[in-house]
C-alpha positions as CSV (number, residue, x, y, z in Angstrom):
1,M,2.1,51.5,-13.4
2,A,3.5,48.0,-12.7
3,F,-0.1,46.6,-12.9
4,N,-0.7,48.3,-16.3
5,I,2.5,46.8,-17.6
6,G,1.5,43.4,-16.3
7,I,-1.9,43.6,-17.9
8,G,-0.2,44.7,-21.2
9,V,2.2,41.8,-21.1
10,C,-0.7,39.3,-20.4
11,L,-2.7,40.8,-23.3
12,A,0.3,40.6,-25.7
13,V,1.2,37.1,-24.7
14,G,-2.4,35.9,-25.0
15,V,-2.8,37.5,-28.5
16,M,0.5,36.0,-29.7
17,I,-0.5,32.6,-28.6
18,R,-3.9,32.8,-30.3
19,L,-2.5,34.2,-33.6
20,S,0.3,31.7,-33.7
21,L,-2.1,28.8,-33.2
22,F,-4.4,30.1,-35.8
23,R,-1.6,29.5,-38.3
24,T,-1.7,25.8,-37.6
25,D,-4.3,23.0,-38.4
26,I,-5.1,22.6,-34.7
27,T,-8.0,25.1,-35.2
28,L,-9.8,22.6,-37.4
29,W,-9.6,20.0,-34.6
30,F,-10.9,22.5,-32.0
31,S,-13.8,23.5,-34.2
32,D,-14.9,19.8,-34.4
33,R,-14.7,19.2,-30.7
34,G,-18.1,18.8,-29.0
35,E,-16.7,20.3,-25.8
36,I,-16.0,23.6,-27.7
37,S,-18.6,23.9,-30.5
38,N,-22.0,22.4,-30.0
39,A,-25.3,22.8,-31.8
40,L,-25.8,26.3,-30.5
41,T,-22.2,27.7,-30.8
42,S,-20.7,26.1,-34.0
43,W,-19.4,28.5,-36.5
44,R,-20.1,26.1,-39.3
45,K,-23.8,26.3,-38.5
46,V,-23.5,30.1,-38.7
47,V,-21.9,29.9,-42.2
48,E,-24.7,27.6,-43.3
49,G,-27.3,29.9,-41.9
50,I,-25.8,32.9,-43.6
51,A,-25.8,30.9,-46.9
52,L,-29.5,30.1,-46.5
53,S,-30.3,33.7,-45.7
54,D,-28.4,35.0,-48.8
55,N,-30.5,32.7,-50.9
56,D,-33.7,34.1,-49.5
57,I,-34.4,30.9,-47.5
58,S,-35.3,31.3,-43.9
59,P,-32.5,29.7,-41.8
60,Y,-35.1,28.9,-39.2
61,S,-37.2,26.8,-41.4
62,G,-35.2,23.6,-40.7
63,D,-33.2,22.3,-37.8
64,L,-29.9,23.7,-38.8
65,F,-29.4,27.2,-37.5
66,H,-29.9,28.3,-33.9
67,E,-28.4,31.8,-33.7
68,T,-30.8,34.7,-33.0
69,P,-31.9,37.0,-35.8
70,I,-29.8,40.0,-34.5
71,M,-26.7,37.8,-34.2
72,L,-27.4,36.4,-37.7
73,R,-27.1,39.9,-39.1
74,V,-24.0,40.7,-37.1
75,F,-22.2,37.6,-38.3
76,K,-23.3,38.3,-41.9
77,M,-21.8,41.8,-41.7
78,V,-18.6,40.4,-40.1
79,T,-18.2,37.7,-42.8
80,K,-18.6,40.3,-45.5
81,M,-16.1,42.7,-43.9
82,M,-13.4,40.1,-43.3
83,P,-14.2,37.0,-45.3
84,N,-10.7,35.5,-45.1
85,K,-9.7,37.0,-41.8
86,L,-12.4,35.8,-39.4
87,H,-9.8,34.7,-36.8
88,Y,-9.0,38.4,-36.2
89,F,-12.6,38.9,-35.2
90,F,-12.4,36.2,-32.5
91,V,-9.1,37.5,-31.3
92,L,-10.5,41.0,-31.2
93,L,-13.4,39.7,-29.1
94,D,-11.0,38.1,-26.7
95,I,-9.1,41.4,-26.4
96,I,-12.3,43.3,-25.7
97,N,-13.2,40.6,-23.1
98,G,-9.8,41.1,-21.5
99,L,-10.2,44.8,-21.2
100,I,-13.7,44.4,-19.7
101,I,-12.3,41.9,-17.2
102,A,-9.6,44.4,-16.2
103,S,-12.4,46.9,-15.5
104,I,-14.3,44.3,-13.5
105,G,-11.2,43.6,-11.4
106,K,-10.6,47.3,-10.7
107,H,-14.2,48.0,-9.7
108,F,-14.6,44.8,-7.7
109,S,-11.5,45.7,-5.6
110,H,-13.2,49.0,-4.7
111,Y,-16.5,47.1,-4.0
112,L,-14.8,44.7,-1.6
113,L,-13.3,47.6,0.4
114,R,-16.7,49.5,0.4
115,K,-18.6,46.5,1.5
116,Q,-16.1,45.8,4.3
117,L,-16.4,49.4,5.4
118,S,-20.2,49.2,5.6
119,D,-20.1,45.8,7.5
120,V,-17.1,46.5,9.8
121,K,-19.4,47.3,12.8
122,K,-20.7,43.7,12.7
123,Y,-17.2,42.2,12.9
124,A,-16.0,40.4,16.0
125,V,-12.9,41.3,18.1
126,G,-9.7,39.6,17.0
127,V,-10.4,39.1,13.3
128,E,-7.8,41.6,12.1
129,K,-6.0,39.1,10.0
130,L,-9.2,38.6,7.9
131,I,-9.6,42.3,7.3
132,L,-8.9,43.2,3.7
133,R,-6.4,46.0,2.9
134,K,-5.6,47.7,-0.3
135,D,-2.6,45.5,-0.9
136,D,-4.8,42.4,-0.6
137,V,-7.1,43.4,-3.5
138,D,-4.6,45.1,-5.8
139,M,-3.7,41.8,-7.4
140,I,-7.2,40.8,-8.3
141,Q,-7.3,42.8,-11.5
142,L,-4.0,41.4,-12.8
143,S,-4.9,37.8,-11.8
144,M,-8.2,38.0,-13.6
145,V,-6.6,39.3,-16.8
146,A,-3.8,36.8,-16.7
147,T,-6.3,34.0,-16.1
148,H,-8.4,35.1,-19.1
149,F,-5.6,35.4,-21.6
150,L,-3.7,32.3,-20.5
151,N,-6.7,30.1,-19.6
152,P,-6.6,27.1,-21.9
153,Y,-10.5,27.0,-22.1
154,S,-10.5,30.7,-23.3
155,I,-7.9,29.9,-25.9
156,A,-9.7,26.8,-27.0
157,I,-13.0,28.6,-27.7
158,C,-11.3,31.3,-29.5
159,L,-9.4,28.9,-31.8
160,G,-12.6,26.8,-32.3
161,K,-14.5,30.0,-33.3
162,S,-17.2,29.3,-30.9
163,T,-20.0,31.9,-31.0
164,A,-20.3,31.5,-27.3
165,V,-17.6,34.2,-27.1
166,I,-20.4,36.7,-27.7
167,N,-22.5,35.4,-24.8
168,N,-19.4,35.5,-22.6
169,L,-18.9,39.2,-23.6
170,F,-22.4,40.0,-22.4
171,I,-21.9,38.2,-19.1
172,Y,-18.6,40.1,-18.5
173,L,-20.4,43.4,-19.3
174,T,-23.1,42.5,-16.8
175,F,-20.5,42.2,-14.0
176,M,-18.8,45.4,-15.1
177,F,-21.9,47.5,-15.3
178,M,-23.2,46.0,-12.1
179,L,-20.1,47.0,-10.2
180,K,-20.1,50.4,-11.9
181,G,-23.7,51.0,-10.7
182,N,-25.1,51.5,-14.2
183,V,-28.6,50.0,-13.9
184,L,-29.8,50.5,-17.5
185,M,-26.7,49.1,-19.1
186,C,-26.5,46.2,-16.7
187,M,-30.2,45.3,-17.5
188,A,-29.4,45.7,-21.2
189,T,-26.5,43.3,-21.1
190,I,-28.5,40.7,-19.1
191,A,-31.3,41.1,-21.7
192,L,-28.8,40.5,-24.5
193,A,-27.2,37.5,-22.8
194,T,-30.7,36.1,-22.1
195,Y,-31.8,36.7,-25.7
196,Q,-28.7,34.8,-26.8
197,S,-28.8,31.8,-24.5
198,L,-31.8,32.1,-22.1
199,Y,-30.1,30.9,-18.8
200,P,-28.5,34.3,-18.0
201,I,-32.0,35.6,-17.1
202,M,-31.1,34.3,-13.6
203,L,-28.6,37.2,-13.3
204,L,-31.6,39.5,-12.9
205,A,-31.8,38.3,-9.2
206,P,-28.3,39.4,-8.1
207,A,-28.4,42.6,-10.2
208,V,-31.7,43.7,-8.7
209,I,-30.4,42.9,-5.2
210,Y,-27.2,44.8,-5.8
211,F,-28.8,47.9,-7.2
212,N,-31.1,48.2,-4.2
213,S,-28.4,47.2,-1.6
214,K,-27.0,49.3,1.2
215,V,-23.5,49.0,-0.3
216,H,-24.6,50.5,-3.6
217,L,-27.0,53.2,-2.3
218,G,-25.3,54.0,1.0
219,K,-28.5,53.7,2.9
220,S,-31.0,51.0,4.0
221,Y,-34.5,50.6,2.7
222,K,-37.6,49.5,4.6
223,E,-38.7,46.1,3.4
224,S,-41.7,47.5,1.5
225,E,-39.6,50.1,-0.3
226,F,-36.9,47.5,-1.1
227,L,-39.5,45.2,-2.7
228,S,-41.0,48.1,-4.6
229,Q,-37.6,49.1,-6.0
230,C,-36.7,45.5,-6.8
231,S,-40.0,45.1,-8.8
232,F,-39.2,48.3,-10.7
233,T,-35.7,47.2,-11.6
234,T,-36.9,43.7,-12.6
235,T,-39.6,45.3,-14.9
236,I,-36.8,47.3,-16.7
237,G,-34.9,44.1,-17.4
238,M,-37.9,42.1,-18.6
239,A,-39.0,45.0,-20.8
240,M,-35.6,45.0,-22.5
241,I,-35.8,41.3,-23.1
242,G,-39.3,41.8,-24.6
243,C,-37.9,44.6,-26.8
244,L,-35.2,42.3,-28.2
245,Y,-37.7,39.6,-29.1
246,G,-40.0,42.3,-30.6
247,L,-37.1,43.6,-32.7
248,S,-36.4,40.0,-33.9
249,Y,-40.1,39.6,-34.9
250,F,-39.9,42.7,-37.1
251,M,-36.6,41.5,-38.7
252,E,-38.0,38.1,-39.5
253,G,-41.7,38.9,-40.0
254,S,-42.7,36.1,-37.7
255,F,-41.9,34.3,-34.5
256,K,-40.6,31.2,-36.3
257,F,-37.1,32.0,-34.9
258,L,-38.4,31.2,-31.4
259,H,-38.6,27.5,-32.0
260,A,-35.1,27.4,-33.4
261,T,-33.5,29.5,-30.6
262,T,-35.2,29.6,-27.2
263,G,-37.3,26.6,-28.1
264,F,-34.3,24.7,-29.1
265,I,-32.6,25.4,-25.8
266,L,-35.6,24.3,-23.8
267,G,-36.7,21.4,-25.9
268,V,-33.2,19.8,-26.3
269,P,-33.9,18.1,-29.7
270,D,-30.3,17.7,-30.7
271,L,-28.7,14.9,-28.7
272,T,-25.2,15.2,-30.0
273,P,-22.8,14.3,-27.1
274,N,-21.4,17.3,-25.2
275,L,-20.2,18.2,-21.7
276,G,-23.7,18.1,-20.2
277,V,-25.9,15.2,-19.1
278,F,-29.0,16.0,-21.1
279,W,-27.9,14.1,-24.2
280,Y,-27.3,10.8,-22.5
281,F,-30.4,10.7,-20.4
282,F,-32.7,11.6,-23.3
283,T,-31.0,9.2,-25.7
284,E,-31.8,6.3,-23.3
285,M,-35.3,7.6,-22.3
286,F,-38.7,6.4,-23.7
287,E,-40.2,9.1,-25.8
288,H,-43.5,9.3,-23.8
289,F,-41.4,10.2,-20.7
290,R,-39.5,12.9,-22.5
291,P,-41.8,16.0,-21.8
292,F,-41.9,15.3,-18.1
293,F,-38.1,14.9,-17.7
294,I,-37.4,17.9,-19.9
295,C,-39.4,20.0,-17.5
296,V,-37.6,18.4,-14.5
297,F,-34.2,19.0,-16.0
298,Q,-34.9,22.6,-17.0
299,I,-36.6,23.5,-13.7
300,N,-33.5,22.1,-12.0
301,A,-31.3,24.6,-13.9
302,F,-33.3,27.6,-12.6
303,L,-34.4,26.1,-9.2
304,Y,-31.4,27.2,-7.2
305,T,-31.8,30.9,-8.0
306,V,-34.4,31.6,-5.3
307,P,-32.8,29.8,-2.3
308,L,-29.4,31.2,-3.2
309,A,-30.8,34.7,-3.6
310,I,-32.3,34.4,-0.1
311,K,-29.1,33.0,1.4
312,L,-26.7,35.4,-0.3
313,R,-29.0,38.5,-0.3
314,D,-26.2,40.5,1.3
315,H,-23.6,39.3,-1.2
316,P,-25.1,39.9,-4.7
317,V,-21.8,39.8,-6.6
318,F,-20.9,36.4,-5.2
319,L,-24.5,35.3,-5.9
320,A,-24.0,36.3,-9.6
321,Y,-20.8,34.3,-9.7
322,V,-22.4,31.2,-8.2
323,L,-25.3,31.4,-10.7
324,V,-22.9,31.7,-13.6
325,T,-21.2,28.6,-12.4
326,L,-24.5,26.7,-12.0
327,M,-25.5,27.7,-15.6
328,S,-22.3,26.0,-16.8
329,I,-23.3,22.8,-15.0
330,F,-27.0,22.5,-15.6
331,K,-27.7,24.1,-19.0
332,S,-28.8,21.9,-21.9
333,Y,-25.8,22.6,-24.2
334,P,-22.8,23.4,-22.1
335,S,-19.3,23.9,-23.4
336,Y,-15.8,25.1,-22.4
337,A,-17.0,28.6,-23.1
338,D,-19.1,28.5,-19.9
339,V,-16.2,27.0,-18.0
340,A,-13.9,29.8,-19.2
341,V,-16.2,32.5,-17.6
342,F,-16.2,31.2,-14.1
343,I,-12.5,30.2,-14.2
344,T,-11.6,33.7,-15.4
345,L,-13.7,35.3,-12.6
346,L,-12.4,32.9,-9.9
347,P,-9.6,35.2,-8.7
348,M,-12.2,37.6,-7.5
349,W,-12.5,35.4,-4.5
350,K,-8.8,34.8,-3.8
351,H,-9.4,36.2,-0.2
352,V,-11.4,33.1,0.6
353,F,-9.1,30.5,-1.0
354,S,-7.5,29.7,2.3
355,Y,-10.8,28.3,3.5
356,M,-11.3,26.0,0.6
357,R,-10.7,22.3,1.3
358,N,-10.8,20.5,-2.0
359,T,-8.6,22.6,-4.2
360,F,-6.1,19.8,-5.1
361,I,-8.9,17.3,-5.9
362,V,-10.9,19.7,-8.0
363,A,-7.8,20.9,-10.0
364,N,-6.9,17.3,-10.8
365,M,-10.4,16.5,-11.8
366,F,-10.5,19.4,-14.2
367,L,-7.1,18.4,-15.6
368,V,-7.9,14.6,-16.0
369,C,-11.3,15.3,-17.6
370,T,-9.9,17.8,-20.0
371,V,-7.2,15.4,-21.2
372,L,-9.4,12.2,-21.2
373,S,-12.4,13.7,-22.9
374,P,-11.0,13.7,-26.5
375,I,-9.3,10.4,-25.9
376,L,-12.5,8.6,-24.9
377,W,-14.3,10.3,-27.8
378,H,-11.7,8.9,-30.2
379,L,-12.0,5.4,-28.6
380,W,-15.8,5.5,-28.9
381,I,-16.3,7.1,-32.4
382,Y,-13.2,6.2,-34.3
383,A,-11.5,3.2,-32.7
384,G,-14.7,1.4,-31.8
385,S,-13.1,0.1,-28.6
386,A,-15.4,2.0,-26.2
387,N,-19.0,3.1,-26.0
388,A,-21.2,6.0,-25.0
389,N,-20.8,5.2,-21.4
390,F,-17.1,6.0,-21.4
391,Y,-17.7,9.5,-22.8
392,F,-20.7,10.2,-20.6
393,A,-18.7,9.1,-17.5
394,I,-16.0,11.7,-18.2
395,A,-18.7,14.4,-18.9
396,L,-20.4,13.5,-15.6
397,T,-17.1,13.7,-13.8
398,F,-16.4,17.1,-15.3
399,S,-19.8,18.3,-14.1
400,T,-19.0,16.8,-10.6
401,A,-15.7,18.7,-10.6
402,Q,-17.6,22.0,-11.2
403,I,-20.1,21.1,-8.5
404,F,-17.2,20.4,-6.1
405,L,-15.6,23.8,-7.0
406,V,-18.8,25.9,-6.5
407,T,-19.8,24.1,-3.2
408,D,-16.3,24.4,-1.8
409,L,-16.1,28.1,-2.7
410,L,-19.6,28.6,-1.2
411,F,-18.5,27.0,2.0
412,A,-15.3,29.0,2.1
413,Y,-17.1,32.3,1.5
414,L,-19.8,31.7,4.1
415,R,-17.2,30.3,6.6
416,R,-15.1,33.5,6.3
417,E,-18.2,35.6,6.8
418,F,-19.1,33.6,9.9
419,D,-15.6,34.0,11.3
420,L,-15.8,37.8,10.7
421,T,-18.9,38.1,12.7
422,N,-18.3,35.4,15.3
423,G,-14.6,35.5,15.8
424,L,-11.9,33.0,14.9
425,V,-12.2,30.9,18.0
426,H,-15.3,28.8,18.5
427,K,-16.0,27.0,21.8
428,L,-18.8,25.0,23.2
429,D,-20.3,25.7,26.6
430,N,-18.1,22.9,28.1
431,G,-14.9,24.6,26.7
432,K,-14.3,22.1,23.9
433,D,-13.6,23.3,20.3
434,A,-16.8,23.7,18.3
435,Q,-17.1,22.3,14.8
436,V,-18.7,24.8,12.4
437,M,-20.9,23.3,9.7
438,L,-22.6,24.8,6.6
439,D,-26.4,24.4,6.8
């Protein structure tokens, strides 16, 4: 009962903050910030695309509109239903996201206890203080909901009317349906997220592993059976992605939209400064080197999926979280919307926080970069007393902060698992204390 009241209070406070700020001019400033609205997520581009469509001009004929055909029709319907009350639409999406996050927290708490029960035979003697109890996981749900509604990044993308809120919704739904054990709905939400922004296709790996894991099924497969089931689940996900692109073809009458959506994400033609590193490198690069380095950068974004899937094959939910964080770092058009997702889901791993070593440094890096980013932008663009290197430096530092966070969390998670199976005291053969290192 107390948790439900706490969730209700967080929801009410979050909604009040958003509605109050929507009554001010700060929303105009947020909508202009490159850290919040970029070429893929700007609401202004949506409005222009809808205007072109209403005048029987294909919004995909130029280099202006980059939303998918299905989302174009959804946004067109929303603007007709509430032309002067669009902020309510974005607040409503945040409320829905908050309720989904509450469900994720609830099911994840059960998952942690189930997984611990299935692995308890592997645990060493004397690790009782690492064993999770119901009281340890009860606060996860409330912490996640509070983080979502009070997270400044979540508030900023809502006020800036970033269409990335929709993509975040699909990612949250992916986690929820994965933990619920609903294969079809999980594959459907991964397909929708992939259709919207491409990079979430990486989530197929943890989802497939989860749905064929011992924790989910309550039994172990032989290797051949496991691979067969994984192939079947992957086929379902890929088929759903194909259906979405097929539906878009019938809506538009051609595949012209591919160049303006998926092609735009892969080709990175818009080099407007943002939180990523693509824009700076490709602004400085000779044109004849561009195709090679585009391939290198995009492969790098997907490259970590396979080694991480092998290393974390027994921890698919944590694998999904790590991949969501890596998307935020290495995608071609990142924004605070991507940061909002992994910050909101971070309390899922509160039981490993005690093993993290760089919390203070990372927190300060996030704070300093968030404050300095608009300042250095102003100095560069308006005051003329700085140059592109200043803004790129802060974007690179912000990416570094995210890398520090995910690597520190990865170390903490694996170190705790090591301690559970090998005990808390580690000695060398000569009796000296051993130093445990992550390889």
